[in-house]
Kinemage of the C-alpha trace (Angstrom):
@kinemage 1
@onewidth
@group {chain A} dominant
@subgroup {mainchain}
@vectorlist {calphas} color= white
{ca met a 1} P 80.300 99.562 54.412
{ca leu a 2} L 80.155 96.456 56.636
{ca pro a 3} L 77.720 96.932 59.798
{ca val a 4} L 79.262 97.703 62.838
{ca ser a 5} L 78.697 95.070 65.502
{ca ile a 6} L 78.273 96.428 69.002
{ca val a 7} L 79.316 93.950 71.659
{ca lys a 8} L 78.432 94.899 75.236
{ca his a 9} L 80.939 93.838 77.821
{ca ser a 10} L 80.434 93.596 81.464
{ca ser a 11} L 82.790 94.993 83.970
{ca pro a 12} L 85.289 92.446 85.249
{ca thr a 13} L 84.095 90.686 88.399
{ca pro a 14} L 84.451 87.131 89.847
{ca ser a 15} L 81.498 84.794 89.067
{ca val a 16} L 81.187 83.827 92.796
{ca leu a 17} L 82.614 85.377 95.856
{ca trp a 18} L 82.531 83.503 99.214
{ca val a 19} L 83.663 85.435 102.391
{ca val a 20} L 84.582 83.446 105.514
{ca arg a 21} L 85.625 84.289 108.855
{ca his a 22} L 88.494 82.343 110.320
{ca gly a 23} L 87.686 79.546 112.867
{ca gln a 24} L 87.631 80.281 116.466
{ca ser a 25} L 91.112 81.273 117.841
{ca ala a 26} L 92.984 81.120 120.972
{ca gly a 27} L 92.579 84.992 121.138
{ca asn a 28} L 88.649 84.320 120.956
{ca val a 29} L 88.931 82.020 123.861
{ca ala a 30} L 91.253 84.375 125.863
{ca ser a 31} L 88.746 87.312 124.976
{ca asp a 32} L 85.708 85.538 126.267
{ca leu a 33} L 87.442 84.583 129.541
{ca ala a 34} L 88.812 88.250 130.122
{ca asn a 35} L 85.333 89.697 129.500
{ca ser a 36} L 83.598 87.206 131.604
{ca arg a 37} L 85.973 87.985 134.485
{ca gln a 38} L 86.187 91.795 133.629
{ca leu a 39} L 89.773 91.778 133.278
{ca pro a 40} L 91.790 94.690 131.848
{ca met a 41} L 93.724 92.730 129.416
{ca leu a 42} L 93.790 89.355 127.522
{ca asp a 43} L 95.959 86.804 128.883
{ca ile a 44} L 97.783 85.613 125.774
{ca ala a 45} L 101.469 85.845 124.995
{ca thr a 46} L 101.387 85.707 121.229
{ca arg a 47} L 101.091 88.641 118.740
{ca asp a 48} L 97.768 89.033 117.379
{ca met a 49} L 99.042 87.913 114.120
{ca asp a 50} L 100.436 84.773 115.309
{ca thr a 51} L 97.584 83.606 117.362
{ca pro a 52} L 96.407 80.128 116.149
{ca leu a 53} L 93.279 78.388 115.854
{ca ser a 54} L 91.631 76.870 118.918
{ca pro a 55} L 90.930 73.038 118.809
{ca leu a 56} L 87.340 73.906 118.229
{ca gly a 57} L 88.403 76.407 115.436
{ca glu a 58} L 90.275 73.616 113.844
{ca arg a 59} L 87.013 71.479 113.884
{ca gln a 60} L 85.102 74.345 112.465
{ca ala a 61} L 87.447 74.604 109.397
{ca asp a 62} L 87.555 71.174 108.835
{ca ala a 63} L 83.640 71.047 108.783
{ca leu a 64} L 83.521 74.029 106.407
{ca gly a 65} L 86.307 72.374 104.229
{ca tyr a 66} L 84.223 69.072 103.996
{ca trp a 67} L 81.292 71.062 102.736
{ca phe a 68} L 83.204 72.865 100.117
{ca gly a 69} L 84.664 69.554 99.185
{ca thr a 70} L 81.169 68.081 98.670
{ca leu a 71} L 80.473 70.869 95.966
{ca pro a 72} L 80.828 69.661 92.360
{ca pro a 73} L 84.276 70.498 90.855
{ca glu a 74} L 82.872 73.075 88.532
{ca glu a 75} L 81.422 74.940 91.713
{ca gln a 76} L 84.446 74.804 93.933
{ca pro a 77} L 86.615 77.898 94.471
{ca asp a 78} L 89.295 78.529 91.845
{ca val a 79} L 91.397 80.569 94.247
{ca leu a 80} L 91.592 81.159 97.859
{ca leu a 81} L 92.849 84.576 99.162
{ca cys a 82} L 93.410 85.017 102.836
{ca ser a 83} L 94.786 87.227 105.572
{ca pro a 84} L 98.392 86.657 106.504
{ca tyr a 85} L 97.317 86.274 110.291
{ca leu a 86} L 97.983 82.656 111.355
{ca arg a 87} L 94.469 81.902 112.472
{ca ala a 88} L 93.391 82.777 108.855
{ca val a 89} L 96.139 81.040 107.198
{ca glu a 90} L 95.392 77.820 109.322
{ca thr a 91} L 91.752 78.013 108.432
{ca ala a 92} L 92.453 78.244 104.823
{ca arg a 93} L 94.930 75.496 104.768
{ca arg a 94} L 92.407 73.159 106.503
{ca leu a 95} L 89.715 74.098 104.070
{ca leu a 96} L 91.709 73.002 101.252
{ca gln a 97} L 93.104 70.011 102.832
{ca val a 98} L 89.782 68.475 104.193
{ca gly a 99} L 87.968 69.600 100.992
{ca glu a 100} L 90.682 67.897 98.787
{ca met a 101} L 90.452 71.117 96.576
{ca pro a 102} L 93.231 71.918 93.959
{ca thr a 103} L 92.621 75.426 94.768
{ca thr a 104} L 95.421 78.225 94.487
{ca leu a 105} L 96.289 79.649 97.839
{ca arg a 106} L 97.485 83.310 98.049
{ca val a 107} L 97.911 85.458 101.092
{ca asp a 108} L 97.046 89.124 100.794
{ca glu a 109} L 97.929 91.437 103.643
{ca arg a 110} L 94.904 93.798 102.790
{ca leu a 111} L 92.870 91.238 104.420
{ca arg a 112} L 94.480 91.416 107.675
{ca glu a 113} L 92.643 92.274 110.973
{ca lys a 114} L 91.967 95.840 111.771
{ca glu a 115} L 94.849 97.281 113.647
{ca phe a 116} L 94.205 98.365 117.134
{ca gly a 117} L 97.150 100.458 117.888
{ca val a 118} L 97.509 101.222 121.570
{ca leu a 119} L 94.381 99.330 122.469
{ca asp a 120} L 95.494 96.104 121.324
{ca arg a 121} L 94.901 93.194 123.881
{ca tyr a 122} L 92.816 95.469 126.136
{ca thr a 123} L 89.306 94.559 126.910
{ca arg a 124} L 86.500 97.141 127.218
{ca tyr a 125} L 87.125 97.278 130.968
{ca gly a 126} L 90.764 98.008 130.569
{ca ile a 127} L 90.114 100.684 127.931
{ca gln a 128} L 87.726 102.398 130.235
{ca gln a 129} L 90.251 102.222 132.977
{ca lys a 130} L 93.640 103.118 131.316
{ca phe a 131} L 92.320 105.234 128.385
{ca pro a 132} L 89.049 106.981 129.563
{ca asp a 133} L 89.586 109.877 126.941
{ca leu a 134} L 89.763 107.341 124.082
{ca phe a 135} L 86.899 105.318 125.528
{ca glu a 136} L 84.629 108.470 125.406
{ca gln a 137} L 85.851 109.608 122.095
{ca arg a 138} L 85.085 106.328 120.416
{ca ala a 139} L 81.681 106.249 121.990
{ca his a 140} L 80.999 109.779 120.546
{ca val a 141} L 82.574 109.296 117.089
{ca gly a 142} L 81.534 105.579 116.612
{ca lys a 143} L 83.595 102.594 115.510
{ca phe a 144} L 83.224 103.501 111.726
{ca tyr a 145} L 85.348 106.621 112.113
{ca phe a 146} L 87.207 106.309 115.363
{ca arg a 147} L 90.955 105.626 114.894
{ca pro a 148} L 92.940 104.789 118.044
{ca pro a 149} L 96.553 106.055 118.176
{ca gly a 150} L 98.529 103.619 115.993
{ca gly a 151} L 95.390 101.800 114.875
{ca glu a 152} L 92.855 102.008 112.070
{ca ser a 153} L 88.977 102.850 111.674
{ca trp a 154} L 86.690 100.857 109.723
{ca cys a 155} L 87.288 103.498 107.042
{ca asp a 156} L 90.889 102.609 106.853
{ca val a 157} L 90.161 99.031 106.402
{ca ile a 158} L 87.502 99.928 103.588
{ca leu a 159} L 90.189 101.841 101.934
{ca arg a 160} L 92.507 98.820 101.486
{ca leu a 161} L 89.442 96.550 100.650
{ca arg a 162} L 88.549 98.841 97.736
{ca ser a 163} L 92.052 98.117 96.497
{ca phe a 164} L 91.663 94.548 97.015
{ca met a 165} L 88.361 94.359 95.373
{ca glu a 166} L 89.790 95.996 92.195
{ca met a 167} L 92.636 93.637 92.036
{ca thr a 168} L 90.289 90.660 92.616
{ca ala a 169} L 87.849 91.885 89.651
{ca arg a 170} L 90.764 92.426 87.376
{ca glu a 171} L 92.828 89.187 88.081
{ca tyr a 172} L 90.112 86.763 88.764
{ca asp a 173} L 87.321 88.031 86.189
{ca gly a 174} L 84.807 85.162 85.902
{ca gln a 175} L 86.482 83.014 88.468
{ca arg a 176} L 85.194 81.722 91.763
{ca val a 177} L 87.040 83.326 94.822
{ca leu a 178} L 87.028 82.233 98.406
{ca val a 179} L 88.193 84.984 100.858
{ca val a 180} L 89.330 83.978 104.362
{ca gly a 181} L 89.753 86.850 106.718
{ca his a 182} L 88.305 88.404 109.894
{ca gln a 183} L 84.922 89.715 111.247
{ca val a 184} L 85.836 93.304 110.160
{ca ile a 185} L 86.787 92.058 106.815
{ca val a 186} L 83.482 90.491 106.429
{ca ser a 187} L 81.484 93.428 107.602
{ca cys a 188} L 83.481 95.869 105.460
{ca leu a 189} L 83.222 93.842 102.433
{ca arg a 190} L 79.470 93.877 102.977
{ca tyr a 191} L 79.549 97.581 103.124
{ca leu a 192} L 81.159 97.871 99.801
{ca leu a 193} L 79.564 95.056 97.968
{ca glu a 194} L 75.904 95.814 99.059
{ca gly a 195} L 76.465 99.656 98.839
{ca leu a 196} L 75.469 100.000 102.407
{ca ala a 197} L 75.777 103.402 104.509
{ca glu a 198} L 77.460 103.760 107.806
{ca gln a 199} L 74.389 103.463 109.984
{ca glu a 200} L 73.298 100.362 107.799
{ca ile a 201} L 76.501 98.465 108.478
{ca leu a 202} L 76.660 99.467 112.083
{ca ala a 203} L 72.989 98.331 112.581
{ca ile a 204} L 74.123 94.916 111.146
{ca asp a 205} L 77.168 94.858 113.529
{ca arg a 206} L 74.822 95.476 116.489
{ca glu a 207} L 72.727 92.476 115.676
{ca gly a 208} L 75.556 90.190 116.598
{ca asp a 209} L 79.116 89.042 115.642
{ca val a 210} L 80.107 87.325 112.597
{ca pro a 211} L 80.270 83.511 113.227
{ca asn a 212} L 83.509 81.752 113.093
{ca cys a 213} L 83.587 80.036 109.682
{ca gly a 214} L 80.408 81.583 108.779
{ca val a 215} L 79.983 81.964 104.902
{ca thr a 216} L 78.712 85.102 103.177
{ca ser a 217} L 78.547 84.629 99.364
{ca tyr a 218} L 77.991 86.852 96.323
{ca his a 219} L 77.135 85.627 92.897
{ca phe a 220} L 77.359 87.516 89.550
{ca his a 221} L 73.860 88.444 88.362
{ca ala a 222} L 73.644 90.407 85.072
{ca glu a 223} L 69.759 90.555 84.543
{ca gly a 224} L 68.413 94.081 85.298
{ca phe a 225} L 71.919 95.772 85.714
{ca arg a 226} L 73.710 97.669 83.034
{ca asp a 227} L 77.151 95.936 83.492
{ca gly a 228} L 75.907 93.128 85.970
{ca arg a 229} L 77.020 92.798 89.560
{ca leu a 230} L 77.602 90.628 92.556
{ca val a 231} L 74.400 89.987 94.435
{ca pro a 232} L 74.204 88.397 98.034
{ca arg a 233} L 73.077 84.855 98.268
{ca leu a 234} L 74.234 83.673 101.628
{ca val a 235} L 74.795 85.604 104.831
{ca asn a 236} L 76.613 84.339 107.917
{ca phe a 237} L 75.750 80.808 106.622
{ca thr a 238} L 76.615 78.082 109.308
{ca ala a 239} L 74.857 75.084 108.235
{ca pro a 240} L 78.104 73.226 107.377
{ca leu a 241} L 79.043 73.345 111.020
{ca glu a 242} L 75.715 72.589 112.330
{ca gln a 243} L 75.412 69.537 109.990
{ca ala a 244} L 78.799 68.266 111.216
{ca gly a 245} L 77.762 68.704 114.965
{ca thr a 246} L 80.416 71.473 115.396
{ca pro a 247} L 79.560 74.149 117.865
{ca val a 248} L 78.904 77.734 116.265
{ca thr a 249} L 80.861 80.523 117.861
{ca ala a 250} L 80.809 84.209 117.308
{ca ala a 251} L 83.516 85.561 119.639
{ca lys a 252} L 85.247 88.764 118.785
{ca asp a 253} L 88.808 88.687 117.435
{ca val a 254} L 89.805 91.190 119.986
{ca pro a 255} L 87.697 93.104 122.504
{ca ala a 256} L 86.609 96.609 122.198
{ca ala a 257} L 84.576 99.202 123.847
{ca pro a 258} L 80.748 99.011 123.606
{ca lys a 259} L 79.380 99.042 120.128
{ca ala a 260} L 78.372 102.496 118.564
């Protein structure tokens, strides 16, 4: 009888995963202005999904694209997956154009911004004035579980991201994957990939917003794990912007009530 060869196979997973928040958007600028003046709503005409990058956001995307372009070809992304929202698509396209990378670009609606339902475009001042019951409910329940009417909670976002990560592991096993999304996408992917608890990810969230065009990365590591896993390497990395002399911003995509 021939000896049986036992081959150990790791679970499918990308070799590298970069998660990037889009560059500063016109909505970020409107949000900053509305909150600084304690206005009830953002003064912006476009739908959230149609809001473009600001001029500074374009510079941020270009600076990050240049950084990716300086990586050796064998270390550059094989595929770029991005939110269908305009600010994310514009960021993705500028990354590839400036970096001169022959990377496949694919849009995935599971990477979209969290849906805010009836609270869309309202500042925390506006929410407190117009929806006092929802304001109090959110403060009590916390952003992780609170779902505004017609909108999503963080748990809802995490549910679609579980599906996204299963697809990514299956279709891009061993490849280098770059994801461009929104602040909540970065946070919720960290929750999934790092095995965090609700209070842990909310504590990170309270420390500050995810910077525009900040990079959080994970690399496949087999040693010490039964099937290997993605382990964090960079968190909110903004050196490419700083090296280019481009201001780093961390404005919210849309405003909300005070943090849990």
